[in-house]
matplotlib code that plots the C-alpha trace (Angstrom):
import matplotlib.pyplot as plt

x = [-0.8, 2.3, 0.2, -1.3, 2.1, 3.4, 0.7, 1.6, 4.1, 7.3, 8.3, 10.8, 13.7, 12.9, 11.8, 11.5, 15.3, 16.1, 14.5, 16.2, 14.5, 12.5, 14.8, 18.0, 20.4, 20.4, 23.6, 24.9, 24.3, 26.3, 25.1, 26.4, 28.6, 29.7, 32.1, 31.8, 35.1, 36.0, 37.8, 41.0, 40.7, 40.2, 43.3, 45.3, 44.1, 45.0, 48.4, 49.1, 48.0, 50.1, 53.2, 52.8, 52.4, 55.4, 57.4, 56.4, 57.5, 60.8, 61.5, 60.5, 62.8, 65.8, 65.0, 63.8, 67.2, 68.8, 66.1, 66.1, 69.1, 67.9, 64.5, 66.1, 68.3, 65.1, 63.6, 66.7, 66.6, 62.9, 63.5, 65.9, 68.7, 72.2, 71.6, 68.9, 69.7, 70.3, 70.5, 71.1, 73.8, 71.3, 69.0, 70.5, 70.2, 66.7, 65.5, 67.1, 65.3, 62.0, 62.2, 63.2, 60.3, 57.8, 59.1, 58.9, 55.3, 54.5, 56.1, 54.4, 51.0, 49.4, 50.4, 49.1, 45.7, 45.5, 46.1, 43.5, 40.9, 41.8, 41.0, 37.7, 36.4, 34.8, 32.3, 31.3, 28.7, 29.7, 28.4, 30.3, 33.4, 33.1, 32.7, 35.7, 37.9, 36.9, 37.6, 41.0, 43.0, 41.3, 41.9, 45.6, 45.9, 44.0, 46.1, 49.4, 48.2, 47.5, 50.9, 52.7, 50.8, 51.7, 55.4, 56.1, 53.6, 52.2, 55.1, 57.8, 55.6, 54.9, 58.6, 59.3, 56.9, 58.0, 61.8, 61.5, 59.0, 60.7, 64.1, 65.6, 64.7, 64.7, 67.5, 65.9, 67.6, 64.8, 65.4, 65.4, 62.8, 60.4, 60.8, 60.1, 57.0, 55.9, 56.2, 54.4, 51.5, 50.8, 51.3, 49.0, 46.3, 46.3, 46.4, 43.3, 41.5, 42.2, 40.2, 37.0, 35.6, 36.1, 34.4, 31.4, 31.2, 31.2, 28.6, 26.3, 26.8, 25.9, 22.8, 23.8, 23.7, 22.2, 23.8, 20.9, 21.9, 25.5, 24.4, 22.4, 25.4, 27.5, 27.3, 28.5, 31.2, 32.8, 33.0, 34.3, 37.0, 38.2, 38.1, 40.0, 42.6, 43.1, 43.7, 46.0, 48.2, 50.6, 50.8, 48.3, 48.6, 45.6, 47.7, 48.9, 45.4, 43.9, 46.3, 44.4, 40.9, 40.5, 41.6, 39.4, 36.3, 37.2, 37.4, 34.0, 32.5, 34.3, 32.7, 29.2, 29.8, 30.9, 28.0, 25.5, 27.2, 27.0, 23.4, 22.3, 24.2, 22.7, 19.1, 19.7, 21.0, 18.0, 15.7]
y = [-172.5, -170.3, -167.6, -170.1, -171.4, -167.9, -167.3, -170.5, -169.8, -171.7, -173.8, -172.2, -174.1, -174.4, -170.9, -171.5, -172.2, -168.9, -166.9, -166.6, -168.2, -165.9, -166.3, -165.7, -162.9, -159.7, -159.3, -156.3, -157.8, -160.4, -162.9, -162.5, -165.5, -166.3, -169.1, -171.1, -172.0, -174.4, -173.2, -174.8, -173.0, -169.7, -170.3, -171.2, -168.1, -166.0, -167.5, -166.8, -163.2, -162.7, -164.2, -161.9, -158.9, -159.8, -160.3, -156.8, -155.2, -157.1, -155.9, -152.3, -152.6, -152.6, -149.0, -148.1, -148.9, -146.3, -143.7, -144.1, -142.0, -138.9, -139.1, -139.3, -136.3, -134.4, -135.5, -134.4, -131.0, -130.5, -131.6, -128.7, -130.9, -131.7, -135.4, -137.7, -139.2, -142.9, -144.4, -148.0, -149.6, -151.0, -148.0, -146.3, -149.5, -150.2, -146.7, -146.9, -150.2, -148.9, -145.9, -148.2, -150.5, -147.7, -146.4, -149.9, -150.3, -147.0, -148.0, -151.4, -150.0, -150.4, -154.0, -154.5, -153.0, -155.0, -158.2, -157.2, -156.5, -159.8, -161.6, -159.9, -159.4, -162.9, -161.9, -158.6, -158.0, -156.5, -153.1, -153.1, -154.3, -151.5, -148.9, -150.2, -150.2, -146.6, -145.5, -147.1, -144.4, -141.6, -143.4, -143.6, -140.0, -138.7, -140.6, -139.5, -135.9, -136.2, -137.8, -135.1, -132.3, -133.7, -134.3, -130.9, -128.6, -129.8, -131.7, -129.0, -126.4, -128.7, -129.4, -125.6, -125.1, -128.1, -127.5, -123.9, -124.5, -123.9, -123.4, -121.9, -124.9, -128.0, -129.3, -130.3, -133.6, -136.1, -139.8, -141.0, -143.7, -141.2, -138.7, -141.4, -142.6, -139.0, -138.6, -141.8, -141.0, -137.6, -138.8, -141.7, -139.7, -136.8, -139.3, -141.0, -137.6, -136.9, -140.0, -138.3, -137.1, -140.6, -142.2, -139.8, -140.5, -144.3, -144.2, -142.2, -144.7, -147.7, -145.8, -145.6, -141.8, -139.0, -135.6, -133.9, -135.7, -134.7, -131.0, -131.2, -132.5, -129.4, -127.8, -131.0, -131.4, -128.1, -129.2, -132.7, -131.1, -129.1, -132.1, -134.3, -131.6, -131.3, -135.0, -135.4, -132.3, -132.6, -128.9, -126.8, -123.6, -122.7, -122.1, -125.7, -127.0, -124.9, -126.4, -129.6, -128.4, -126.1, -128.7, -131.3, -129.1, -128.1, -131.8, -132.3, -129.7, -131.4, -134.6, -133.0, -132.0, -135.5, -136.9, -134.8, -135.9, -139.5, -139.2, -137.6, -140.3, -143.0, -141.7, -141.5, -145.0, -146.3, -144.4]
z = [-126.5, -125.9, -124.3, -121.9, -120.9, -120.3, -117.7, -115.8, -112.9, -113.2, -110.3, -107.9, -106.4, -102.6, -102.2, -98.4, -98.1, -99.8, -97.0, -93.7, -90.8, -88.5, -85.6, -87.5, -86.5, -88.7, -90.7, -88.7, -85.3, -83.5, -81.0, -77.5, -76.8, -73.3, -73.1, -69.9, -68.4, -65.6, -62.5, -63.8, -67.1, -65.3, -63.2, -66.2, -68.0, -65.0, -64.8, -68.4, -68.1, -65.0, -66.6, -69.7, -67.4, -65.4, -68.6, -69.8, -66.5, -66.7, -70.2, -69.2, -66.2, -68.5, -69.6, -66.1, -64.6, -67.0, -66.2, -62.4, -61.7, -63.7, -62.1, -58.6, -59.5, -60.3, -57.0, -55.1, -56.7, -56.0, -52.4, -51.9, -50.6, -51.8, -51.2, -49.9, -46.6, -46.2, -42.7, -43.6, -45.9, -48.3, -48.5, -51.6, -53.6, -52.3, -53.1, -56.6, -57.3, -56.0, -58.3, -61.2, -60.5, -60.5, -63.8, -65.3, -64.2, -65.8, -69.0, -69.1, -68.1, -71.6, -71.7, -68.1, -69.0, -72.2, -70.2, -67.6, -70.3, -72.0, -68.8, -68.0, -71.6, -72.0, -69.3, -71.0, -73.6, -76.9, -76.0, -72.7, -74.4, -76.9, -74.2, -72.3, -75.5, -76.2, -72.6, -72.2, -74.1, -72.2, -68.9, -69.7, -70.9, -67.9, -65.4, -67.1, -67.1, -63.3, -62.6, -64.6, -62.9, -59.5, -60.4, -62.0, -60.3, -57.0, -55.4, -56.1, -54.4, -51.5, -51.1, -51.1, -48.3, -46.2, -46.6, -45.4, -42.6, -39.3, -40.9, -37.8, -35.7, -38.0, -40.1, -43.5, -44.5, -45.4, -46.0, -49.5, -48.9, -47.3, -50.2, -52.8, -50.8, -50.6, -54.4, -55.2, -52.8, -54.3, -57.9, -57.5, -55.7, -58.2, -61.1, -59.8, -59.4, -63.1, -63.9, -62.7, -66.1, -67.6, -64.7, -64.9, -68.7, -68.1, -65.4, -67.7, -70.6, -68.5, -67.1, -63.5, -63.2, -65.3, -66.1, -64.2, -61.0, -61.5, -62.0, -58.8, -56.9, -57.7, -54.3, -52.7, -55.3, -54.2, -50.6, -51.5, -53.7, -50.8, -48.5, -51.0, -51.5, -47.8, -47.5, -50.5, -50.0, -47.1, -46.4, -44.5, -46.5, -48.7, -51.8, -52.2, -51.3, -54.0, -56.5, -56.1, -55.2, -58.3, -60.9, -59.2, -59.4, -63.0, -63.9, -62.3, -64.7, -67.6, -66.5, -66.5, -70.1, -71.1, -69.2, -71.2, -74.5, -73.5, -72.4, -75.7, -77.7, -75.6, -76.2, -79.9, -80.0, -78.0, -80.3]

ax = plt.figure().add_subplot(projection="3d")
ax.plot(x, y, z, "-o")
ax.set_aspect("equal")
plt.show()
Protein backbone atom coordinates (compact mmCIF):
# COMPACT_ATOMS: atom_id res chain seq x y z
CA UNK A 1 0.00 0.00 0.00
CA UNK A 2 2.78 2.37 0.89
CA UNK A 3 4.55 1.65 -2.39
CA UNK A 4 1.40 2.44 -4.35
CA UNK A 5 0.95 5.77 -2.52
CA UNK A 6 4.55 6.71 -3.14
CA UNK A 7 3.95 6.49 -6.89
CA UNK A 8 0.87 8.74 -6.81
CA UNK A 9 1.82 12.38 -7.53
CA UNK A 10 0.96 14.73 -4.71
CA UNK A 11 -1.28 17.70 -5.55
CA UNK A 12 0.60 20.96 -6.14
CA UNK A 13 -0.62 24.30 -4.96
CA UNK A 14 -1.76 26.28 -8.01
CA UNK A 15 1.23 25.41 -10.14
CA UNK A 16 -0.02 27.84 -12.78
CA UNK A 17 0.33 30.84 -10.44
CA UNK A 18 3.94 29.93 -9.67
CA UNK A 19 4.97 30.50 -13.27
CA UNK A 20 5.28 33.97 -14.74
CA UNK A 21 2.75 34.82 -17.43
CA UNK A 22 4.04 34.60 -20.99
CA UNK A 23 3.87 38.34 -21.54
CA UNK A 24 5.68 39.31 -18.34
CA UNK A 25 8.82 41.46 -18.42
CA UNK A 26 12.14 39.69 -17.74
CA UNK A 27 13.71 40.60 -14.39
CA UNK A 28 16.59 42.56 -15.96
CA UNK A 29 14.47 44.59 -18.36
CA UNK A 30 12.34 47.58 -17.60
CA UNK A 31 9.23 48.60 -19.40
CA UNK A 32 9.40 51.89 -21.28
CA UNK A 33 7.07 54.25 -19.50
CA UNK A 34 6.10 57.51 -21.12
CA UNK A 35 4.04 59.70 -18.86
CA UNK A 36 1.62 61.84 -20.79
CA UNK A 37 1.40 65.39 -19.51
CA UNK A 38 -1.00 68.15 -20.31
CA UNK A 39 0.13 71.48 -21.71
CA UNK A 40 -0.31 73.12 -18.33
CA UNK A 41 1.81 70.45 -16.65
CA UNK A 42 4.53 70.95 -19.28
CA UNK A 43 4.52 74.69 -18.68
CA UNK A 44 4.67 74.21 -14.90
CA UNK A 45 7.58 71.80 -15.30
CA UNK A 46 9.35 74.26 -17.60
CA UNK A 47 8.81 77.10 -15.15
CA UNK A 48 10.21 75.00 -12.30
CA UNK A 49 13.32 74.10 -14.31
CA UNK A 50 13.89 77.71 -15.36
CA UNK A 51 13.55 78.96 -11.79
CA UNK A 52 16.04 76.39 -10.52
CA UNK A 53 18.47 77.28 -13.31
CA UNK A 54 18.13 81.00 -12.57
CA UNK A 55 18.72 80.33 -8.87
CA UNK A 56 21.90 78.37 -9.70
CA UNK A 57 23.20 81.23 -11.86
CA UNK A 58 22.35 83.72 -9.11
CA UNK A 59 24.27 81.73 -6.51
CA UNK A 60 27.23 81.35 -8.89
CA UNK A 61 27.13 85.10 -9.55
CA UNK A 62 28.32 85.72 -5.98
CA UNK A 63 31.62 84.00 -6.75
CA UNK A 64 31.70 85.41 -10.28
CA UNK A 65 31.63 89.00 -8.99
CA UNK A 66 34.84 88.27 -7.11
CA UNK A 67 36.49 86.55 -10.11
CA UNK A 68 35.49 89.13 -12.72
CA UNK A 69 38.26 91.66 -12.04
CA UNK A 70 41.11 89.08 -12.16
CA UNK A 71 39.73 87.75 -15.45
CA UNK A 72 39.46 91.28 -16.85
CA UNK A 73 43.04 91.99 -15.80
CA UNK A 74 44.14 88.89 -17.71
CA UNK A 75 42.17 90.07 -20.76
CA UNK A 76 43.76 93.52 -20.50
CA UNK A 77 47.26 92.04 -20.40
CA UNK A 78 46.58 89.80 -23.39
CA UNK A 79 45.15 92.76 -25.34
CA UNK A 80 48.51 94.58 -25.01
CA UNK A 81 47.00 97.74 -23.55
CA UNK A 82 47.38 99.54 -20.27
CA UNK A 83 43.61 99.86 -19.93
CA UNK A 84 40.47 99.00 -21.88
CA UNK A 85 38.74 102.00 -23.37
CA UNK A 86 35.33 103.09 -22.08
CA UNK A 87 33.43 105.70 -24.09
CA UNK A 88 30.31 105.96 -21.94
CA UNK A 89 29.91 106.56 -18.19
CA UNK A 90 28.23 103.19 -17.59
CA UNK A 91 30.48 101.08 -19.81
CA UNK A 92 32.98 99.98 -17.12
CA UNK A 93 30.20 98.68 -14.88
CA UNK A 94 28.35 97.11 -17.83
CA UNK A 95 31.43 95.27 -19.06
CA UNK A 96 32.22 94.12 -15.52
CA UNK A 97 28.71 92.70 -15.08
CA UNK A 98 28.84 90.99 -18.49
CA UNK A 99 32.08 89.23 -17.59
CA UNK A 100 30.67 88.25 -14.20
CA UNK A 101 27.53 86.87 -15.82
CA UNK A 102 29.55 84.79 -18.29
CA UNK A 103 31.61 83.37 -15.45
CA UNK A 104 28.46 82.61 -13.42
CA UNK A 105 26.91 80.72 -16.35
CA UNK A 106 30.12 78.71 -16.75
CA UNK A 107 30.13 77.83 -13.04
CA UNK A 108 26.44 76.87 -13.05
CA UNK A 109 26.66 74.92 -16.33
CA UNK A 110 26.42 71.44 -14.67
CA UNK A 111 23.19 72.48 -12.96
CA UNK A 112 21.83 73.97 -16.18
CA UNK A 113 22.52 70.76 -18.10
CA UNK A 114 20.98 68.68 -15.31
CA UNK A 115 17.81 70.77 -15.40
CA UNK A 116 17.66 70.52 -19.19
CA UNK A 117 17.99 66.76 -19.11
CA UNK A 118 15.41 66.54 -16.34
CA UNK A 119 12.96 68.36 -18.60
CA UNK A 120 13.53 66.27 -21.75
CA UNK A 121 14.24 62.86 -20.15
CA UNK A 122 10.56 61.79 -19.84
CA UNK A 123 10.39 61.73 -23.63
CA UNK A 124 13.50 59.51 -24.04
CA UNK A 125 13.77 55.76 -23.98
CA UNK A 126 15.92 54.04 -21.37
CA UNK A 127 18.74 53.44 -23.89
CA UNK A 128 18.67 57.05 -25.08
CA UNK A 129 18.65 58.24 -21.48
CA UNK A 130 21.65 56.06 -20.71
CA UNK A 131 23.61 57.34 -23.72
CA UNK A 132 22.86 60.94 -22.76
CA UNK A 133 23.96 60.41 -19.15
CA UNK A 134 27.22 58.83 -20.30
CA UNK A 135 27.88 61.61 -22.81
CA UNK A 136 27.27 64.57 -20.46
CA UNK A 137 30.67 64.45 -18.64
CA UNK A 138 32.54 64.16 -21.94
CA UNK A 139 30.53 67.04 -23.42
CA UNK A 140 31.44 69.23 -20.45
CA UNK A 141 35.13 68.28 -20.50
CA UNK A 142 35.39 68.81 -24.26
CA UNK A 143 33.77 72.21 -24.09
CA UNK A 144 35.96 73.30 -21.16
CA UNK A 145 39.08 72.13 -23.04
CA UNK A 146 38.06 74.19 -26.07
CA UNK A 147 37.39 77.29 -23.97
CA UNK A 148 40.74 77.00 -22.19
CA UNK A 149 42.55 76.46 -25.48
CA UNK A 150 40.95 79.59 -26.92
CA UNK A 151 41.60 81.72 -23.82
CA UNK A 152 45.23 80.76 -23.20
CA UNK A 153 46.52 79.92 -26.71
CA UNK A 154 44.40 81.23 -29.58
CA UNK A 155 43.19 84.63 -28.32
CA UNK A 156 46.59 85.86 -27.01
CA UNK A 157 48.23 85.12 -30.37
CA UNK A 158 45.38 86.78 -32.22
CA UNK A 159 45.73 89.83 -29.96
CA UNK A 160 49.48 89.99 -30.60
CA UNK A 161 48.86 90.10 -34.33
CA UNK A 162 45.99 92.61 -34.21
CA UNK A 163 47.70 94.98 -31.76
CA UNK A 164 50.85 95.25 -33.89
CA UNK A 165 49.17 95.37 -37.30
CA UNK A 166 49.70 98.82 -38.82
CA UNK A 167 51.33 100.09 -35.65
CA UNK A 168 52.70 103.18 -37.38
CA UNK A 169 49.24 104.21 -38.56
CA UNK A 170 46.71 102.98 -36.00
CA UNK A 171 46.53 103.79 -32.31
CA UNK A 172 45.68 100.46 -30.61
CA UNK A 173 43.17 101.30 -27.90
CA UNK A 174 40.14 98.95 -28.18
CA UNK A 175 36.86 99.33 -26.30
CA UNK A 176 36.29 97.07 -23.35
CA UNK A 177 32.92 95.88 -24.67
CA UNK A 178 34.42 94.97 -28.05
CA UNK A 179 37.29 93.05 -26.47
CA UNK A 180 34.93 91.04 -24.25
CA UNK A 181 32.69 90.22 -27.23
CA UNK A 182 35.78 89.17 -29.18
CA UNK A 183 36.81 86.81 -26.39
CA UNK A 184 33.35 85.31 -25.97
CA UNK A 185 32.93 84.69 -29.71
CA UNK A 186 36.23 82.83 -30.06
CA UNK A 187 35.83 80.87 -26.84
CA UNK A 188 32.31 79.76 -27.73
CA UNK A 189 33.26 78.80 -31.30
CA UNK A 190 36.34 76.81 -30.29
CA UNK A 191 34.44 75.19 -27.39
CA UNK A 192 31.78 73.95 -29.81
CA UNK A 193 34.45 72.63 -32.20
CA UNK A 194 35.90 70.55 -29.40
CA UNK A 195 32.51 68.81 -29.11
CA UNK A 196 33.09 67.14 -32.51
CA UNK A 197 34.33 63.71 -31.24
CA UNK A 198 31.43 63.39 -28.80
CA UNK A 199 28.97 64.32 -31.54
CA UNK A 200 30.42 61.71 -33.91
CA UNK A 201 30.26 59.08 -31.17
CA UNK A 202 26.62 59.91 -30.41
CA UNK A 203 25.61 59.82 -34.09
CA UNK A 204 27.15 56.37 -34.40
CA UNK A 205 25.44 55.08 -31.27
CA UNK A 206 21.99 56.07 -32.49
CA UNK A 207 22.68 54.61 -35.93
CA UNK A 208 22.66 57.77 -38.02
CA UNK A 209 26.21 57.48 -39.42
CA UNK A 210 28.74 54.64 -39.63
CA UNK A 211 32.51 54.98 -39.10
CA UNK A 212 33.06 53.93 -42.73
CA UNK A 213 31.16 57.00 -43.89
CA UNK A 214 33.20 59.21 -41.58
CA UNK A 215 36.38 57.71 -43.05
CA UNK A 216 35.23 58.41 -46.61
CA UNK A 217 34.52 62.02 -45.61
CA UNK A 218 38.16 62.70 -44.62
CA UNK A 219 39.09 64.71 -47.71
CA UNK A 220 36.09 66.97 -47.19
CA UNK A 221 36.88 67.26 -43.47
CA UNK A 222 40.28 68.77 -44.26
CA UNK A 223 38.71 71.47 -46.41
CA UNK A 224 35.95 72.17 -43.88
CA UNK A 225 38.52 72.45 -41.09
CA UNK A 226 40.31 75.17 -43.06
CA UNK A 227 37.06 76.97 -43.83
CA UNK A 228 35.89 76.89 -40.19
CA UNK A 229 39.30 78.10 -39.03
CA UNK A 230 39.15 81.00 -41.49
CA UNK A 231 35.70 81.95 -40.19
CA UNK A 232 36.48 81.67 -36.48
CA UNK A 233 39.94 83.26 -36.42
CA UNK A 234 39.83 87.03 -36.91
CA UNK A 235 43.33 87.26 -38.34
CA UNK A 236 44.28 86.50 -41.97
CA UNK A 237 47.73 85.09 -41.21
CA UNK A 238 48.10 81.32 -41.79
CA UNK A 239 49.74 80.64 -38.42
CA UNK A 240 46.71 81.61 -36.34
CA UNK A 241 44.40 79.85 -38.78
CA UNK A 242 46.40 76.65 -38.40
CA UNK A 243 46.01 76.92 -34.63
CA UNK A 244 42.32 76.15 -35.20
CA UNK A 245 42.45 74.02 -38.36
CA UNK A 246 44.95 71.43 -37.11
CA UNK A 247 43.20 70.72 -33.78
CA UNK A 248 39.86 70.56 -35.62
CA UNK A 249 41.08 67.88 -38.02
CA UNK A 250 42.82 66.06 -35.15
CA UNK A 251 39.51 66.00 -33.28
CA UNK A 252 37.85 64.58 -36.40
CA UNK A 253 40.33 61.69 -36.40
CA UNK A 254 39.66 61.13 -32.70
CA UNK A 255 35.95 61.11 -33.52
CA UNK A 256 36.51 58.37 -36.13
CA UNK A 257 38.25 56.22 -33.52
CA UNK A 258 35.39 56.75 -31.05
CA UNK A 259 32.89 56.03 -33.81
CA UNK A 260 34.54 52.68 -34.53
CA UNK A 261 34.49 51.76 -30.85
CA UNK A 262 30.83 52.72 -30.61
CA UNK A 263 29.98 50.76 -33.76
CA UNK A 264 31.68 47.59 -32.47
CA UNK A 265 29.99 47.89 -29.09
CA UNK A 266 26.62 48.46 -30.74
CA UNK A 267 27.03 45.37 -32.94
CA UNK A 268 27.94 43.23 -29.94
CA UNK A 269 24.94 44.53 -28.03
CA UNK A 270 22.63 43.81 -30.97
CA UNK A 271 24.06 40.30 -31.31
